[in-house]
mmCIF entry with sequence, helices, sheets and N, C-alpha, C, O atoms, coordinates in Angstrom:
data_MODEL
# 
_entry.id   MODEL 
# 
_entity.id                         1 
_entity.type                       polymer 
_entity.pdbx_number_of_molecules   1 
# 
_entity_poly.entity_id                      1 
_entity_poly.type                           'polypeptide(L)' 
_entity_poly.nstd_linkage                   no 
_entity_poly.nstd_monomer                   no 
_entity_poly.pdbx_seq_one_letter_code       MDYTTCAAFNCGRPDVVFMVHDPGGGLAPSGWSGRYVNSYDDGIDAVHSRLGL 
_entity_poly.pdbx_seq_one_letter_code_can   MDYTTCAAFNCGRPDVVFMVHDPGGGLAPSGWSGRYVNSYDDGIDAVHSRLGL 
_entity_poly.pdbx_strand_id                 A 
# 
loop_
_entity_poly_seq.entity_id 
_entity_poly_seq.num 
_entity_poly_seq.mon_id 
_entity_poly_seq.hetero 
1 1  MET n 
1 2  ASP n 
1 3  TYR n 
1 4  THR n 
1 5  THR n 
1 6  CYS n 
1 7  ALA n 
1 8  ALA n 
1 9  PHE n 
1 10 ASN n 
1 11 CYS n 
1 12 GLY n 
1 13 ARG n 
1 14 PRO n 
1 15 ASP n 
1 16 VAL n 
1 17 VAL n 
1 18 PHE n 
1 19 MET n 
1 20 VAL n 
1 21 HIS n 
1 22 ASP n 
1 23 PRO n 
1 24 GLY n 
1 25 GLY n 
1 26 GLY n 
1 27 LEU n 
1 28 ALA n 
1 29 PRO n 
1 30 SER n 
1 31 GLY n 
1 32 TRP n 
1 33 SER n 
1 34 GLY n 
1 35 ARG n 
1 36 TYR n 
1 37 VAL n 
1 38 ASN n 
1 39 SER n 
1 40 TYR n 
1 41 ASP n 
1 42 ASP n 
1 43 GLY n 
1 44 ILE n 
1 45 ASP n 
1 46 ALA n 
1 47 VAL n 
1 48 HIS n 
1 49 SER n 
1 50 ARG n 
1 51 LEU n 
1 52 GLY n 
1 53 LEU n 
# 
_struct_asym.id          A 
_struct_asym.entity_id   1 
# 
loop_
_struct_conf.conf_type_id 
_struct_conf.id 
_struct_conf.pdbx_PDB_helix_id 
_struct_conf.beg_label_comp_id 
_struct_conf.beg_label_asym_id 
_struct_conf.beg_label_seq_id 
_struct_conf.pdbx_beg_PDB_ins_code 
_struct_conf.end_label_comp_id 
_struct_conf.end_label_asym_id 
_struct_conf.end_label_seq_id 
_struct_conf.pdbx_end_PDB_ins_code 
_struct_conf.beg_auth_comp_id 
_struct_conf.beg_auth_asym_id 
_struct_conf.beg_auth_seq_id 
_struct_conf.end_auth_comp_id 
_struct_conf.end_auth_asym_id 
_struct_conf.end_auth_seq_id 
_struct_conf.pdbx_PDB_helix_class 
_struct_conf.details 
_struct_conf.pdbx_PDB_helix_length 
HELX_P HELX_P1 AA1 ASN A 10 ? GLY A 12 ? ASN A 10 GLY A 12 5 ? 3  
HELX_P HELX_P2 AA2 TYR A 40 ? LEU A 51 ? TYR A 40 LEU A 51 1 ? 12 
# 
_struct_conf_type.id          HELX_P 
_struct_conf_type.criteria    ? 
_struct_conf_type.reference   ? 
# 
loop_
_atom_site.group_PDB 
_atom_site.id 
_atom_site.type_symbol 
_atom_site.label_atom_id 
_atom_site.label_alt_id 
_atom_site.label_comp_id 
_atom_site.label_asym_id 
_atom_site.label_entity_id 
_atom_site.label_seq_id 
_atom_site.pdbx_PDB_ins_code 
_atom_site.Cartn_x 
_atom_site.Cartn_y 
_atom_site.Cartn_z 
_atom_site.occupancy 
_atom_site.B_iso_or_equiv 
_atom_site.pdbx_formal_charge 
_atom_site.auth_seq_id 
_atom_site.auth_comp_id 
_atom_site.auth_asym_id 
_atom_site.auth_atom_id 
_atom_site.pdbx_PDB_model_num 
ATOM 1   N N  . MET A 1 1  ? 0.866   -1.222  0.001  1.00 0.00 ? 1  MET A N  1 
ATOM 2   C CA . MET A 1 1  ? -0.037  -0.003  0.006  1.00 0.00 ? 1  MET A CA 1 
ATOM 3   C C  . MET A 1 1  ? 0.871   1.211   0.005  1.00 0.00 ? 1  MET A C  1 
ATOM 4   O O  . MET A 1 1  ? 1.901   1.229   0.680  1.00 0.00 ? 1  MET A O  1 
ATOM 5   N N  . ASP A 1 2  ? 0.485   2.232   -0.758 1.00 0.00 ? 2  ASP A N  1 
ATOM 6   C CA . ASP A 1 2  ? 1.218   3.453   -0.805 1.00 0.00 ? 2  ASP A CA 1 
ATOM 7   C C  . ASP A 1 2  ? 0.587   4.457   0.251  1.00 0.00 ? 2  ASP A C  1 
ATOM 8   O O  . ASP A 1 2  ? -0.432  5.092   -0.022 1.00 0.00 ? 2  ASP A O  1 
ATOM 9   N N  . TYR A 1 3  ? 1.182   4.560   1.359  1.00 0.00 ? 3  TYR A N  1 
ATOM 10  C CA . TYR A 1 3  ? 0.643   5.440   2.441  1.00 0.00 ? 3  TYR A CA 1 
ATOM 11  C C  . TYR A 1 3  ? 0.601   6.901   2.112  1.00 0.00 ? 3  TYR A C  1 
ATOM 12  O O  . TYR A 1 3  ? -0.115  7.671   2.752  1.00 0.00 ? 3  TYR A O  1 
ATOM 13  N N  . THR A 1 4  ? 1.394   7.306   1.080  1.00 0.00 ? 4  THR A N  1 
ATOM 14  C CA . THR A 1 4  ? 1.420   8.718   0.710  1.00 0.00 ? 4  THR A CA 1 
ATOM 15  C C  . THR A 1 4  ? 0.109   9.166   0.051  1.00 0.00 ? 4  THR A C  1 
ATOM 16  O O  . THR A 1 4  ? -0.229  10.348  0.102  1.00 0.00 ? 4  THR A O  1 
ATOM 17  N N  . THR A 1 5  ? -0.623  8.246   -0.560 1.00 0.00 ? 5  THR A N  1 
ATOM 18  C CA . THR A 1 5  ? -1.839  8.579   -1.225 1.00 0.00 ? 5  THR A CA 1 
ATOM 19  C C  . THR A 1 5  ? -2.873  9.229   -0.275 1.00 0.00 ? 5  THR A C  1 
ATOM 20  O O  . THR A 1 5  ? -3.555  10.183  -0.649 1.00 0.00 ? 5  THR A O  1 
ATOM 21  N N  . CYS A 1 6  ? -2.964  8.740   0.851  1.00 0.00 ? 6  CYS A N  1 
ATOM 22  C CA . CYS A 1 6  ? -3.922  9.229   1.890  1.00 0.00 ? 6  CYS A CA 1 
ATOM 23  C C  . CYS A 1 6  ? -3.196  9.865   3.117  1.00 0.00 ? 6  CYS A C  1 
ATOM 24  O O  . CYS A 1 6  ? -3.696  9.817   4.241  1.00 0.00 ? 6  CYS A O  1 
ATOM 25  N N  . ALA A 1 7  ? -2.063  10.428  2.871  1.00 0.00 ? 7  ALA A N  1 
ATOM 26  C CA . ALA A 1 7  ? -1.203  10.906  3.962  1.00 0.00 ? 7  ALA A CA 1 
ATOM 27  C C  . ALA A 1 7  ? -1.933  11.942  4.873  1.00 0.00 ? 7  ALA A C  1 
ATOM 28  O O  . ALA A 1 7  ? -1.621  12.064  6.057  1.00 0.00 ? 7  ALA A O  1 
ATOM 29  N N  . ALA A 1 8  ? -2.843  12.630  4.328  1.00 0.00 ? 8  ALA A N  1 
ATOM 30  C CA . ALA A 1 8  ? -3.592  13.682  5.078  1.00 0.00 ? 8  ALA A CA 1 
ATOM 31  C C  . ALA A 1 8  ? -4.567  13.045  6.184  1.00 0.00 ? 8  ALA A C  1 
ATOM 32  O O  . ALA A 1 8  ? -5.048  13.713  7.100  1.00 0.00 ? 8  ALA A O  1 
ATOM 33  N N  . PHE A 1 9  ? -4.787  11.763  6.006  1.00 0.00 ? 9  PHE A N  1 
ATOM 34  C CA . PHE A 1 9  ? -5.720  11.120  6.921  1.00 0.00 ? 9  PHE A CA 1 
ATOM 35  C C  . PHE A 1 9  ? -5.001  10.035  7.720  1.00 0.00 ? 9  PHE A C  1 
ATOM 36  O O  . PHE A 1 9  ? -4.684  8.971   7.189  1.00 0.00 ? 9  PHE A O  1 
ATOM 37  N N  . ASN A 1 10 ? -4.755  10.303  8.959  1.00 0.00 ? 10 ASN A N  1 
ATOM 38  C CA . ASN A 1 10 ? -4.113  9.320   9.889  1.00 0.00 ? 10 ASN A CA 1 
ATOM 39  C C  . ASN A 1 10 ? -2.741  8.894   9.327  1.00 0.00 ? 10 ASN A C  1 
ATOM 40  O O  . ASN A 1 10 ? -2.397  7.715   9.414  1.00 0.00 ? 10 ASN A O  1 
ATOM 41  N N  . CYS A 1 11 ? -1.996  9.763   8.788  1.00 0.00 ? 11 CYS A N  1 
ATOM 42  C CA . CYS A 1 11 ? -0.706  9.510   8.174  1.00 0.00 ? 11 CYS A CA 1 
ATOM 43  C C  . CYS A 1 11 ? -0.736  8.410   7.100  1.00 0.00 ? 11 CYS A C  1 
ATOM 44  O O  . CYS A 1 11 ? 0.240   7.700   6.856  1.00 0.00 ? 11 CYS A O  1 
ATOM 45  N N  . GLY A 1 12 ? -1.922  8.316   6.472  1.00 0.00 ? 12 GLY A N  1 
ATOM 46  C CA . GLY A 1 12 ? -2.101  7.363   5.425  1.00 0.00 ? 12 GLY A CA 1 
ATOM 47  C C  . GLY A 1 12 ? -2.447  5.962   5.894  1.00 0.00 ? 12 GLY A C  1 
ATOM 48  O O  . GLY A 1 12 ? -2.692  5.081   5.070  1.00 0.00 ? 12 GLY A O  1 
ATOM 49  N N  . ARG A 1 13 ? -2.472  5.741   7.183  1.00 0.00 ? 13 ARG A N  1 
ATOM 50  C CA . ARG A 1 13 ? -2.788  4.395   7.736  1.00 0.00 ? 13 ARG A CA 1 
ATOM 51  C C  . ARG A 1 13 ? -4.276  4.170   7.838  1.00 0.00 ? 13 ARG A C  1 
ATOM 52  O O  . ARG A 1 13 ? -4.998  4.952   8.455  1.00 0.00 ? 13 ARG A O  1 
ATOM 53  N N  . PRO A 1 14 ? -4.725  3.095   7.226  1.00 0.00 ? 14 PRO A N  1 
ATOM 54  C CA . PRO A 1 14 ? -6.227  2.852   7.301  1.00 0.00 ? 14 PRO A CA 1 
ATOM 55  C C  . PRO A 1 14 ? -6.675  2.417   8.667  1.00 0.00 ? 14 PRO A C  1 
ATOM 56  O O  . PRO A 1 14 ? -5.910  1.824   9.428  1.00 0.00 ? 14 PRO A O  1 
ATOM 57  N N  . ASP A 1 15 ? -7.944  2.720   8.983  1.00 0.00 ? 15 ASP A N  1 
ATOM 58  C CA . ASP A 1 15 ? -8.558  2.210   10.218 1.00 0.00 ? 15 ASP A CA 1 
ATOM 59  C C  . ASP A 1 15 ? -8.743  0.724   10.123 1.00 0.00 ? 15 ASP A C  1 
ATOM 60  O O  . ASP A 1 15 ? -8.918  0.198   9.023  1.00 0.00 ? 15 ASP A O  1 
ATOM 61  N N  . VAL A 1 16 ? -8.711  0.047   11.203 1.00 0.00 ? 16 VAL A N  1 
ATOM 62  C CA . VAL A 1 16 ? -9.087  -1.330  11.243 1.00 0.00 ? 16 VAL A CA 1 
ATOM 63  C C  . VAL A 1 16 ? -10.509 -1.361  11.817 1.00 0.00 ? 16 VAL A C  1 
ATOM 64  O O  . VAL A 1 16 ? -10.802 -0.752  12.846 1.00 0.00 ? 16 VAL A O  1 
ATOM 65  N N  . VAL A 1 17 ? -11.377 -2.093  11.112 1.00 0.00 ? 17 VAL A N  1 
ATOM 66  C CA . VAL A 1 17 ? -12.822 -2.073  11.489 1.00 0.00 ? 17 VAL A CA 1 
ATOM 67  C C  . VAL A 1 17 ? -13.179 -3.472  11.869 1.00 0.00 ? 17 VAL A C  1 
ATOM 68  O O  . VAL A 1 17 ? -12.919 -4.416  11.124 1.00 0.00 ? 17 VAL A O  1 
ATOM 69  N N  . PHE A 1 18 ? -13.774 -3.614  13.023 1.00 0.00 ? 18 PHE A N  1 
ATOM 70  C CA . PHE A 1 18 ? -14.311 -4.918  13.481 1.00 0.00 ? 18 PHE A CA 1 
ATOM 71  C C  . PHE A 1 18 ? -15.802 -4.909  13.335 1.00 0.00 ? 18 PHE A C  1 
ATOM 72  O O  . PHE A 1 18 ? -16.474 -3.911  13.597 1.00 0.00 ? 18 PHE A O  1 
ATOM 73  N N  . MET A 1 19 ? -16.305 -6.041  12.912 1.00 0.00 ? 19 MET A N  1 
ATOM 74  C CA . MET A 1 19 ? -17.792 -6.159  12.727 1.00 0.00 ? 19 MET A CA 1 
ATOM 75  C C  . MET A 1 19 ? -18.212 -7.526  13.283 1.00 0.00 ? 19 MET A C  1 
ATOM 76  O O  . MET A 1 19 ? -17.440 -8.482  13.359 1.00 0.00 ? 19 MET A O  1 
ATOM 77  N N  . VAL A 1 20 ? -19.522 -7.542  13.672 1.00 0.00 ? 20 VAL A N  1 
ATOM 78  C CA . VAL A 1 20 ? -20.113 -8.735  14.196 1.00 0.00 ? 20 VAL A CA 1 
ATOM 79  C C  . VAL A 1 20 ? -21.270 -9.074  13.326 1.00 0.00 ? 20 VAL A C  1 
ATOM 80  O O  . VAL A 1 20 ? -22.103 -8.212  13.046 1.00 0.00 ? 20 VAL A O  1 
ATOM 81  N N  . HIS A 1 21 ? -21.356 -10.334 12.872 1.00 0.00 ? 21 HIS A N  1 
ATOM 82  C CA . HIS A 1 21 ? -22.471 -10.797 12.043 1.00 0.00 ? 21 HIS A CA 1 
ATOM 83  C C  . HIS A 1 21 ? -23.383 -11.636 12.939 1.00 0.00 ? 21 HIS A C  1 
ATOM 84  O O  . HIS A 1 21 ? -22.960 -12.608 13.565 1.00 0.00 ? 21 HIS A O  1 
ATOM 85  N N  . ASP A 1 22 ? -24.632 -11.227 12.973 1.00 0.00 ? 22 ASP A N  1 
ATOM 86  C CA . ASP A 1 22 ? -25.641 -11.997 13.730 1.00 0.00 ? 22 ASP A CA 1 
ATOM 87  C C  . ASP A 1 22 ? -26.698 -12.370 12.803 1.00 0.00 ? 22 ASP A C  1 
ATOM 88  O O  . ASP A 1 22 ? -27.558 -11.534 12.524 1.00 0.00 ? 22 ASP A O  1 
ATOM 89  N N  . PRO A 1 23 ? -26.727 -13.634 12.252 1.00 0.00 ? 23 PRO A N  1 
ATOM 90  C CA . PRO A 1 23 ? -27.709 -13.969 11.313 1.00 0.00 ? 23 PRO A CA 1 
ATOM 91  C C  . PRO A 1 23 ? -29.141 -13.886 11.795 1.00 0.00 ? 23 PRO A C  1 
ATOM 92  O O  . PRO A 1 23 ? -30.053 -13.744 10.980 1.00 0.00 ? 23 PRO A O  1 
ATOM 93  N N  . GLY A 1 24 ? -29.367 -13.969 13.104 1.00 0.00 ? 24 GLY A N  1 
ATOM 94  C CA . GLY A 1 24 ? -30.706 -13.829 13.688 1.00 0.00 ? 24 GLY A CA 1 
ATOM 95  C C  . GLY A 1 24 ? -31.185 -12.406 13.820 1.00 0.00 ? 24 GLY A C  1 
ATOM 96  O O  . GLY A 1 24 ? -32.372 -12.150 14.019 1.00 0.00 ? 24 GLY A O  1 
ATOM 97  N N  . GLY A 1 25 ? -30.250 -11.483 13.707 1.00 0.00 ? 25 GLY A N  1 
ATOM 98  C CA . GLY A 1 25 ? -30.694 -10.051 13.812 1.00 0.00 ? 25 GLY A CA 1 
ATOM 99  C C  . GLY A 1 25 ? -30.729 -9.491  15.183 1.00 0.00 ? 25 GLY A C  1 
ATOM 100 O O  . GLY A 1 25 ? -31.020 -8.306  15.350 1.00 0.00 ? 25 GLY A O  1 
ATOM 101 N N  . GLY A 1 26 ? -30.439 -10.306 16.207 1.00 0.00 ? 26 GLY A N  1 
ATOM 102 C CA . GLY A 1 26 ? -30.561 -9.845  17.548 1.00 0.00 ? 26 GLY A CA 1 
ATOM 103 C C  . GLY A 1 26 ? -29.534 -8.789  17.946 1.00 0.00 ? 26 GLY A C  1 
ATOM 104 O O  . GLY A 1 26 ? -29.801 -7.988  18.841 1.00 0.00 ? 26 GLY A O  1 
ATOM 105 N N  . LEU A 1 27 ? -28.399 -8.768  17.323 1.00 0.00 ? 27 LEU A N  1 
ATOM 106 C CA . LEU A 1 27 ? -27.388 -7.794  17.646 1.00 0.00 ? 27 LEU A CA 1 
ATOM 107 C C  . LEU A 1 27 ? -27.284 -6.645  16.666 1.00 0.00 ? 27 LEU A C  1 
ATOM 108 O O  . LEU A 1 27 ? -26.440 -5.763  16.822 1.00 0.00 ? 27 LEU A O  1 
ATOM 109 N N  . ALA A 1 28 ? -28.157 -6.653  15.634 1.00 0.00 ? 28 ALA A N  1 
ATOM 110 C CA . ALA A 1 28 ? -28.100 -5.674  14.577 1.00 0.00 ? 28 ALA A CA 1 
ATOM 111 C C  . ALA A 1 28 ? -28.421 -4.291  15.184 1.00 0.00 ? 28 ALA A C  1 
ATOM 112 O O  . ALA A 1 28 ? -29.457 -4.105  15.823 1.00 0.00 ? 28 ALA A O  1 
ATOM 113 N N  . PRO A 1 29 ? -27.492 -3.315  14.963 1.00 0.00 ? 29 PRO A N  1 
ATOM 114 C CA . PRO A 1 29 ? -27.701 -2.009  15.539 1.00 0.00 ? 29 PRO A CA 1 
ATOM 115 C C  . PRO A 1 29 ? -28.661 -1.196  14.674 1.00 0.00 ? 29 PRO A C  1 
ATOM 116 O O  . PRO A 1 29 ? -28.835 -1.434  13.479 1.00 0.00 ? 29 PRO A O  1 
ATOM 117 N N  . SER A 1 30 ? -29.275 -0.220  15.350 1.00 0.00 ? 30 SER A N  1 
ATOM 118 C CA . SER A 1 30 ? -30.144 0.700   14.610 1.00 0.00 ? 30 SER A CA 1 
ATOM 119 C C  . SER A 1 30 ? -29.414 2.050   14.600 1.00 0.00 ? 30 SER A C  1 
ATOM 120 O O  . SER A 1 30 ? -29.150 2.631   15.653 1.00 0.00 ? 30 SER A O  1 
ATOM 121 N N  . GLY A 1 31 ? -29.099 2.530   13.416 1.00 0.00 ? 31 GLY A N  1 
ATOM 122 C CA . GLY A 1 31 ? -28.304 3.749   13.307 1.00 0.00 ? 31 GLY A CA 1 
ATOM 123 C C  . GLY A 1 31 ? -26.798 3.504   13.648 1.00 0.00 ? 31 GLY A C  1 
ATOM 124 O O  . GLY A 1 31 ? -26.339 2.362   13.625 1.00 0.00 ? 31 GLY A O  1 
ATOM 125 N N  . TRP A 1 32 ? -26.073 4.541   13.951 1.00 0.00 ? 32 TRP A N  1 
ATOM 126 C CA . TRP A 1 32 ? -24.650 4.446   14.199 1.00 0.00 ? 32 TRP A CA 1 
ATOM 127 C C  . TRP A 1 32 ? -24.458 3.928   15.648 1.00 0.00 ? 32 TRP A C  1 
ATOM 128 O O  . TRP A 1 32 ? -25.003 4.477   16.606 1.00 0.00 ? 32 TRP A O  1 
ATOM 129 N N  . SER A 1 33 ? -23.673 2.867   15.756 1.00 0.00 ? 33 SER A N  1 
ATOM 130 C CA . SER A 1 33 ? -23.353 2.328   17.079 1.00 0.00 ? 33 SER A CA 1 
ATOM 131 C C  . SER A 1 33 ? -21.850 2.076   17.204 1.00 0.00 ? 33 SER A C  1 
ATOM 132 O O  . SER A 1 33 ? -21.411 1.344   18.090 1.00 0.00 ? 33 SER A O  1 
ATOM 133 N N  . GLY A 1 34 ? -21.089 2.668   16.339 1.00 0.00 ? 34 GLY A N  1 
ATOM 134 C CA . GLY A 1 34 ? -19.642 2.467   16.339 1.00 0.00 ? 34 GLY A CA 1 
ATOM 135 C C  . GLY A 1 34 ? -18.957 3.097   17.498 1.00 0.00 ? 34 GLY A C  1 
ATOM 136 O O  . GLY A 1 34 ? -19.514 3.984   18.145 1.00 0.00 ? 34 GLY A O  1 
ATOM 137 N N  . ARG A 1 35 ? -17.746 2.657   17.784 1.00 0.00 ? 35 ARG A N  1 
ATOM 138 C CA . ARG A 1 35 ? -16.944 3.244   18.814 1.00 0.00 ? 35 ARG A CA 1 
ATOM 139 C C  . ARG A 1 35 ? -15.511 3.038   18.457 1.00 0.00 ? 35 ARG A C  1 
ATOM 140 O O  . ARG A 1 35 ? -15.164 2.069   17.782 1.00 0.00 ? 35 ARG A O  1 
ATOM 141 N N  . TYR A 1 36 ? -14.663 3.945   18.902 1.00 0.00 ? 36 TYR A N  1 
ATOM 142 C CA . TYR A 1 36 ? -13.261 3.905   18.602 1.00 0.00 ? 36 TYR A CA 1 
ATOM 143 C C  . TYR A 1 36 ? -12.503 3.215   19.742 1.00 0.00 ? 36 TYR A C  1 
ATOM 144 O O  . TYR A 1 36 ? -12.853 3.371   20.912 1.00 0.00 ? 36 TYR A O  1 
ATOM 145 N N  . VAL A 1 37 ? -11.507 2.484   19.404 1.00 0.00 ? 37 VAL A N  1 
ATOM 146 C CA . VAL A 1 37 ? -10.618 1.857   20.400 1.00 0.00 ? 37 VAL A CA 1 
ATOM 147 C C  . VAL A 1 37 ? -9.192  2.189   20.076 1.00 0.00 ? 37 VAL A C  1 
ATOM 148 O O  . VAL A 1 37 ? -8.893  2.534   18.933 1.00 0.00 ? 37 VAL A O  1 
ATOM 149 N N  . ASN A 1 38 ? -8.301  2.099   21.031 1.00 0.00 ? 38 ASN A N  1 
ATOM 150 C CA . ASN A 1 38 ? -6.900  2.491   20.869 1.00 0.00 ? 38 ASN A CA 1 
ATOM 151 C C  . ASN A 1 38 ? -6.005  1.433   20.345 1.00 0.00 ? 38 ASN A C  1 
ATOM 152 O O  . ASN A 1 38 ? -4.905  1.754   19.896 1.00 0.00 ? 38 ASN A O  1 
ATOM 153 N N  . SER A 1 39 ? -6.399  0.166   20.368 1.00 0.00 ? 39 SER A N  1 
ATOM 154 C CA . SER A 1 39 ? -5.515  -0.856  19.894 1.00 0.00 ? 39 SER A CA 1 
ATOM 155 C C  . SER A 1 39 ? -6.309  -2.011  19.342 1.00 0.00 ? 39 SER A C  1 
ATOM 156 O O  . SER A 1 39 ? -7.515  -2.121  19.563 1.00 0.00 ? 39 SER A O  1 
ATOM 157 N N  . TYR A 1 40 ? -5.618  -2.872  18.619 1.00 0.00 ? 40 TYR A N  1 
ATOM 158 C CA . TYR A 1 40 ? -6.240  -4.064  18.062 1.00 0.00 ? 40 TYR A CA 1 
ATOM 159 C C  . TYR A 1 40 ? -6.780  -4.941  19.168 1.00 0.00 ? 40 TYR A C  1 
ATOM 160 O O  . TYR A 1 40 ? -7.884  -5.472  19.048 1.00 0.00 ? 40 TYR A O  1 
ATOM 161 N N  . ASP A 1 41 ? -6.047  -5.103  20.215 1.00 0.00 ? 41 ASP A N  1 
ATOM 162 C CA . ASP A 1 41 ? -6.515  -5.913  21.377 1.00 0.00 ? 41 ASP A CA 1 
ATOM 163 C C  . ASP A 1 41 ? -7.782  -5.358  21.943 1.00 0.00 ? 41 ASP A C  1 
ATOM 164 O O  . ASP A 1 41 ? -8.700  -6.113  22.265 1.00 0.00 ? 41 ASP A O  1 
ATOM 165 N N  . ASP A 1 42 ? -7.858  -4.051  22.074 1.00 0.00 ? 42 ASP A N  1 
ATOM 166 C CA . ASP A 1 42 ? -9.091  -3.412  22.598 1.00 0.00 ? 42 ASP A CA 1 
ATOM 167 C C  . ASP A 1 42 ? -10.289 -3.700  21.654 1.00 0.00 ? 42 ASP A C  1 
ATOM 168 O O  . ASP A 1 42 ? -11.421 -3.904  22.093 1.00 0.00 ? 42 ASP A O  1 
ATOM 169 N N  . GLY A 1 43 ? -9.995  -3.706  20.398 1.00 0.00 ? 43 GLY A N  1 
ATOM 170 C CA . GLY A 1 43 ? -11.050 -4.031  19.383 1.00 0.00 ? 43 GLY A CA 1 
ATOM 171 C C  . GLY A 1 43 ? -11.561 -5.524  19.522 1.00 0.00 ? 43 GLY A C  1 
ATOM 172 O O  . GLY A 1 43 ? -12.759 -5.802  19.459 1.00 0.00 ? 43 GLY A O  1 
ATOM 173 N N  . ILE A 1 44 ? -10.640 -6.392  19.700 1.00 0.00 ? 44 ILE A N  1 
ATOM 174 C CA . ILE A 1 44 ? -11.028 -7.798  19.901 1.00 0.00 ? 44 ILE A CA 1 
ATOM 175 C C  . ILE A 1 44 ? -11.856 -7.939  21.208 1.00 0.00 ? 44 ILE A C  1 
ATOM 176 O O  . ILE A 1 44 ? -12.873 -8.631  21.247 1.00 0.00 ? 44 ILE A O  1 
ATOM 177 N N  . ASP A 1 45 ? -11.382 -7.259  22.264 1.00 0.00 ? 45 ASP A N  1 
ATOM 178 C CA . ASP A 1 45 ? -12.116 -7.271  23.526 1.00 0.00 ? 45 ASP A CA 1 
ATOM 179 C C  . ASP A 1 45 ? -13.491 -6.736  23.389 1.00 0.00 ? 45 ASP A C  1 
ATOM 180 O O  . ASP A 1 45 ? -14.424 -7.250  24.005 1.00 0.00 ? 45 ASP A O  1 
ATOM 181 N N  . ALA A 1 46 ? -13.650 -5.700  22.585 1.00 0.00 ? 46 ALA A N  1 
ATOM 182 C CA . ALA A 1 46 ? -15.000 -5.040  22.379 1.00 0.00 ? 46 ALA A CA 1 
ATOM 183 C C  . ALA A 1 46 ? -15.880 -6.030  21.617 1.00 0.00 ? 46 ALA A C  1 
ATOM 184 O O  . ALA A 1 46 ? -17.052 -6.167  21.969 1.00 0.00 ? 46 ALA A O  1 
ATOM 185 N N  . VAL A 1 47 ? -15.392 -6.714  20.610 1.00 0.00 ? 47 VAL A N  1 
ATOM 186 C CA . VAL A 1 47 ? -16.200 -7.690  19.911 1.00 0.00 ? 47 VAL A CA 1 
ATOM 187 C C  . VAL A 1 47 ? -16.600 -8.864  20.808 1.00 0.00 ? 47 VAL A C  1 
ATOM 188 O O  . VAL A 1 47 ? -17.750 -9.301  20.761 1.00 0.00 ? 47 VAL A O  1 
ATOM 189 N N  . HIS A 1 48 ? -15.679 -9.379  21.619 1.00 0.00 ? 48 HIS A N  1 
ATOM 190 C CA . HIS A 1 48 ? -15.973 -10.412 22.579 1.00 0.00 ? 48 HIS A CA 1 
ATOM 191 C C  . HIS A 1 48 ? -17.040 -9.990  23.581 1.00 0.00 ? 48 HIS A C  1 
ATOM 192 O O  . HIS A 1 48 ? -17.948 -10.756 23.900 1.00 0.00 ? 48 HIS A O  1 
ATOM 193 N N  . SER A 1 49 ? -16.918 -8.784  24.060 1.00 0.00 ? 49 SER A N  1 
ATOM 194 C CA . SER A 1 49 ? -17.907 -8.248  25.003 1.00 0.00 ? 49 SER A CA 1 
ATOM 195 C C  . SER A 1 49 ? -19.297 -8.200  24.428 1.00 0.00 ? 49 SER A C  1 
ATOM 196 O O  . SER A 1 49 ? -20.287 -8.576  25.055 1.00 0.00 ? 49 SER A O  1 
ATOM 197 N N  . ARG A 1 50 ? -19.323 -7.696  23.146 1.00 0.00 ? 50 ARG A N  1 
ATOM 198 C CA . ARG A 1 50 ? -20.642 -7.512  22.437 1.00 0.00 ? 50 ARG A CA 1 
ATOM 199 C C  . ARG A 1 50 ? -21.251 -8.929  22.208 1.00 0.00 ? 50 ARG A C  1 
ATOM 200 O O  . ARG A 1 50 ? -22.474 -9.075  22.203 1.00 0.00 ? 50 ARG A O  1 
ATOM 201 N N  . LEU A 1 51 ? -20.417 -9.943  22.024 1.00 0.00 ? 51 LEU A N  1 
ATOM 202 C CA . LEU A 1 51 ? -20.942 -11.277 21.825 1.00 0.00 ? 51 LEU A CA 1 
ATOM 203 C C  . LEU A 1 51 ? -21.238 -12.030 23.116 1.00 0.00 ? 51 LEU A C  1 
ATOM 204 O O  . LEU A 1 51 ? -21.846 -13.100 23.096 1.00 0.00 ? 51 LEU A O  1 
ATOM 205 N N  . GLY A 1 52 ? -20.790 -11.444 24.272 1.00 0.00 ? 52 GLY A N  1 
ATOM 206 C CA . GLY A 1 52 ? -20.965 -12.077 25.501 1.00 0.00 ? 52 GLY A CA 1 
ATOM 207 C C  . GLY A 1 52 ? -19.996 -13.175 25.771 1.00 0.00 ? 52 GLY A C  1 
ATOM 208 O O  . GLY A 1 52 ? -20.328 -14.139 26.461 1.00 0.00 ? 52 GLY A O  1 
ATOM 209 N N  . LEU A 1 53 ? -18.818 -13.062 25.252 1.00 0.00 ? 53 LEU A N  1 
ATOM 210 C CA . LEU A 1 53 ? -17.767 -14.095 25.382 1.00 0.00 ? 53 LEU A CA 1 
ATOM 211 C C  . LEU A 1 53 ? -16.842 -13.756 26.578 1.00 0.00 ? 53 LEU A C  1 
ATOM 212 O O  . LEU A 1 53 ? -15.898 -14.495 26.857 1.00 0.00 ? 53 LEU A O  1 
# 
C-alpha cells in the first residue's frame, strides 16, 4: 500500500474495522453504534464483550 496517497488522513494508515455478524438479527444496531478503540486488542475485547464471550 502506498501510504502517501492518503497521507492527510491518519498519516495514510487505514482504520481497522471490527464487525459482528448476527444471522438472527438480535445484535443488529439501529443507526450508528460504532466506537473507537486505541489498539487491536481493545477491538477484539470489544467484539468479545458484544458477543458475551
